[in-house]
C-alpha positions, 0 to 999 in steps of 0.5 A, a space after each residue: 193534879 195536872 196543875 202541880 206539875 212543872 209540864 205544860 199543863 193544858 195538853 195540845 189535843 191538835 190544833 184550833 185556830 178561829 178564821 183570820 178574818 174573825 180574828 182581825 176584826 176582833 184585834 181592830 176592835 181591841 186597838 180601837 178600845 185600847 185607844 180610846 181609853 188611852 185618849 180619854 185618861 189623857 183628855 181628863 188628866 190634862 183637864 180639857 174643856 172643849 175644842 177650839 174650832 178651826 175654820 182654816 188650817 195651816 199647811 203645818 196642821 194638814 201635815 200633821 194630819 197626813 202623817 196621822 192618817 199614814 200612821 193609823 194604816 202603818 198601825 192596821 199594817 203591823 196589827 195584821 203582821 202581828 196577827 199573821 205571825 202569831 198564827 204561823 208561830 201556833 203553827 210552827 208550835 203545833 207541827 214540832 208537837 206532831 213530830 215529836 209525838 209521832 218520833 215518840 210513837 215510833 220509838 214506843 212501839 220498839 221498846 214495847 216489842 222488846 219486851 215480848 222478846 225471850 232473852 232477858 238482856 232484849 227485856 232490859 233494853 225495852 225496860 230502860 227505853 220505856 223509861 227513858 221515853 216516859 222522861 222525854 215525852 211531850 205531854 202527860 198522857 203519853 208519859 202516863 202510857 210508858 209508866 202503865 205498860 211498865 206496870 202491866 209488865 210486873 202484873 203478867 204471869 209470874 212464878 215465884 221461887 217458892 213455886 219453881 219445880 224442884 230440881 230443874 236448872 233451867 226452870 231456875 235461870 229463866 225465873 232469875 232472868 225474869 226476876 231481875 227484869 221485874 226488879 228493874 222496873 221496881 227500881 226505876 219507877 222508884 229513881 223516878 219517884 225520888 226526883 223532887 216534884 218540880 223536876 221535869 223527869 220526876 213522876 210524882 202524881 201519875 197512877 201507879 197500877 200494880 194490882 195483883 202483882 206478885 213480888 219477891 223483892 223490889 226497891 221503893 225506899 224513899 219513893 215519893 207518891 203524892 197525888 195520884 192513884 196507886 193500886 196495889 190491890 191484890 198484891 202478893 208479897 210471897 218472898 225477899 224483901 220489899 223495901 219501901 223505907 222512908 216513902 211518903 204517902 201524902 194526897 191521893 189515894 193508895 189502896 193496898 186492899 186485899 194484900 197476901 203477906 205469905 213470906 218475906 219482909 214487907 218494910 215500911 220503917 219510917 213510912 210517912 202517911 200524910 194526908 192521904 187515904 191508905 187502905 190495907 183493909 182485908 189483907 192477910 199475913 200468914 207469914 214473914 214480916 211486916 215491919 212498920 216501926 218508926 212509921 208516921 201517921 198524920 192526917 188523912 186515913 190508915 186502914 187496916 180493917 178486916 186484917 187476918 193474922 194467922 202467922 208472921 209478925 208486924 211491927 209498929 215500934 215506936 210508930 206515931 199516929 197524930 191526928 190521923 184515923 186509923 182503923 183496925 175494925 173487925 181484924 182477927 188476931 189469931 197466931 201472929 205477932 203484933 208490936 207496938 213497943 213504944 208506939 205514940 197515939 196523939 191526936 186523931 182516932 185508933 179503933 180496934 172494935 170488933 177486933 178479935 184476939 184469940 191467939 198469938 200476941 200483940 204487944 202494946 208495951 211502953 206505948 203512950 195514949 195521949 189526947 187521942 181516942 182508941 176504941 176496943 169497942 166489942 173486941 174479943 180477947 179469948 186467947 194469946 196475949 195483949 199486952 199493954 205492960 208500963 204503958 202509959 197515958 190514959 187507958 182506953 175507956 173501951 178496953 177496961 171492964 166494968 166494976 166488978 168484971 175480971 181482966 178477959 183472958 189474956 188482957 195485961 193492963 198496967 196497975 195504973 189503969 186497973 185502980 179505979 180513980 180516985 
């Protein structure tokens, strides 16, 4: 994952240098080997077959030998100077890195202490300071620490608006101030996740832990979650609008397992799930709207296993499932309205095996089934309406009753699907 970041790829964990004696010996050996290779290559290229013996040498040849000896000594000295200069540079870089880390730690301590202050304005200052620290962090680990603190702030106990005591202006004032701080955290995260991966302030590829967070609004629109781990496990969407419009989930793992949608709107319109594993399994919808219209699932897996839909609306209008695995196994549709108007199932697998449709309405009107495998094995239709009117393409084989058996209660199929093949 770190290989995808434009920042330095190997984090410094303290300076480790070999003893200078060993380094010099190795440097001399390397220099001799290089010189030998060059000499041999020149000898071979010139086609030399032997050396002419010289029992007596003149003064010019002697002078050339003396110059050669001094050249060798000078080269050795230059090699020693190069090794020493390189080690000095490494020491200076390590010292600068330690100074930057120490300064970062001091600023980090100040920013975190601001988050614990009572006035909302001071907390806002701490949030912005932490975001700035993450941008300027000297290595990946320190940036991740700042991100972890911002996410941990959202995980702190929080009372949603619906749970405020009635006729208590002070409690409402405190709630509004705290909500502003929390929404600012979300906005700052979104702004960094919108930046291109090569940008030095981009936070793509990092981990984000929103486990159990209560969301009553917030804007993640057009954020790019590429790589890393994103945890929304057990989060509660209780009001307001949480906006993921146009967000991209590509690579890594994204977990919405056990999420509770109890009010407000969660907007996943035009979201792209590409090559990632995204799980909404065991989630509950009892109110509000979850909007996936225009979303795209291509590659990877999107899991809605064990959903409980007892109220509210889920909208997959115009969604496209192509080349991915989408599972709604063992889900219960008992009071919600679920729409797949104009959805396209082309390639990949969409699985409703073992699901129960007992109330509410599920619309597949004008959907297209072509080239994909759609399963309704052992699905139960006992009430409400599951409507495939005007659906096109090939009917899912497991959806059709056997010859001589009536359609299950509430299941509405287009005439073309009910007619026996010629």
